[in-house]
N, C-alpha and C positions, 0 to 999 in steps of 0.2 A: 918037146924041147929038151935042151940040156938041163941037167939037175943044177939048181942054184947052189952056190957054195954054202948057203944056209941049210941045205937039205941033207943034213948028216944024221938023220934018224933021231935027232933030239926031240923030246916031247916038250912043247912050249905051250903054256896056257896063260890066258890073260882075262882079267875081269875089268871092264870099263864101267865106271859109275858116273852118271851125270845127274845132278839135281838142280832143276830150274824152278819147279813148281812148289816152292815152300808154302806151307799152309798158314804159317804164322809170321811171315815176313814177305817183303815185296819179291815178286818173281825175278829171277836172274835170267838175262837174255841168252847167255852163251853155253852154259855147262852141258846140256844134252847134245847140242850140235857139236861141241868140241869132243865129247866122249864118242859120238858116232864116227867122227873123222879119225880119231886115234884108234878106234876099233878096226876101221878099214885098213889103216896103215899097219897095224899089228897083224891083221889077217894076211896081208901081203908078205909078211915076214914069217909065215908058217906058224903063227900062234892060233890055237883054238880059242876063239874069243867068245866070252859070255858078256851080255850087256845088262845093265841094271839102271833103268831110268826112273827118276823120282820115287825111289823106294821109301816106304815108311820104316820105322825102327826095326820092326819084325822082319821085313823083307831084306833090309840091309844086313842085319846080323845073320840071318839064314844064308844069304849070298856069300858073306865072308866065311862062314863056317864051311859051307859046301866047297868053296874055293880051296880052303885049307886042306880038306880031305883029298881033293884032286892034286894039290901041289905035292903031296907026299910021293906021288908016282911021276912027277914031272922033273925035267932037267932045269927048266927056267920058268919062273912065274912072275907076272907083272900085274900090278893093280894100278889103274889110272883113276883118280878121283877129281872131279870138278864139282864145286859147290861151296857151301859155307864151311869154314873151319874155324875153330876157336881154341885159344890157349888159356888155361887157368892153372895157376900154380905150377908153371913150367911143364904142364902135361897138355898134349895136343888132342883135340877131339874133332871128329868129322860128324857133320850134322845131317841126319835123315830128314826127309821132307816134312815129317810130322812133329819135329822138335818144337817145343814151346819155350823152354828154359826161362821160366818165370823166377826161379830161385836157383842159387848156386848148386844146391843139392841135386837139382834136376839133371845136371850133367851125367850123374851116375846112372840114370834110368832112361835118358832120352838121347844120349849121344854115344858115338862109337869111339872108344879110346884108340888113338893111333897105335899105341903099344900092342894092342890086341891084333890089329890088322897086320902089323909087322911080324908078329909071331906066326901068323898063318902063311904069309908069303915066304917066310924064311924056311919053310919046310921043303922047298924045291932043292934038289940035290946039288945043282951048280950055282944058280944065282936067283935071288929074289929082288925085285925092284918095285918101289912104290913111287908113282909120279903124282905129286900133289899140286893141283891148280885151284887153290882155295881163295875165295874172294874176301876183300876187305870191306870197309864201310859196313861192318857187320851189325845189323840191327839187334842181333841176339846179345852181343857184347854190351851195347848201350842199355838194353833192358835189364841184363843181369847186374850191370854197374848200378843202375837205379835201385834195384832191389837190395843190393849190398848196402847202399847209402842209407836206405830206410831201416835196415835191420842194424841193431847195435853190436852184432857179433863180429868176430874177426872177418876181415875181407880177404877173399882169395883174389890176388891181382889178376886181372885179365888184361892182356896187352894186344897190340895190333898184330894181325897176321898169326903165324904159327911160331911156336918156340923152336929153338934149335933142338935137333933130335940127337942125343948123345949115345943112348944105350941101344945101338943098332946091332942085331945079331950078326954073326959071321956070314960072309958071302951075301950080304943084303945091303941095298942102297936105298936111300930116300932122296928123291930129287924134288925140289920145290920150285914153283914158278917165280918166287922172289926170294930175297935174302931172308933169313930168320928175323922175326920181329918186325916185318914190314908186310903190308898187304899187297894183293894183286888186284888190278882193275878187272872188271867184267866187260871190258870193251865198250864200244859205242852202243848205247841202248836205243838210239834214235832211229 
């Protein structure tokens, strides 16, 4: 067949992450299916797609790190994330399948800062894109809010959805399923 207009020798890589099977929160119906569908679509656009389904923290961080290494020699890099996201003190975090988040401090050890993911995707020479499809009605937010209320120390405000992302590296975009500070539904669970 004729070469598609997209077939211009560009190296395009994608990492699709879907987390449905949370170990310490109710299962989400759609993320893994959504990630599979996005992966197929990106494959049709000549992206080399890697998939990461229900990763724990270690698999998640290794997947992001390896992707960053590959992005250094790519023209375009895309990360799609579907699962729980949380904001605390205007910082966004993506939650691996094994996150517990019983205390606010746990974010530092159990969640993936969006800023770190952005830094890895930004290494592509032409463009880096992060597509975030993070769910609301987040049980982790409620659990952390309760633990804040019980501790007398200063409270890190957690809000619905993800915070606006201001410090985006050059040639990099963050696309959210909803407006900042609002949640996204996980579709019909019935």
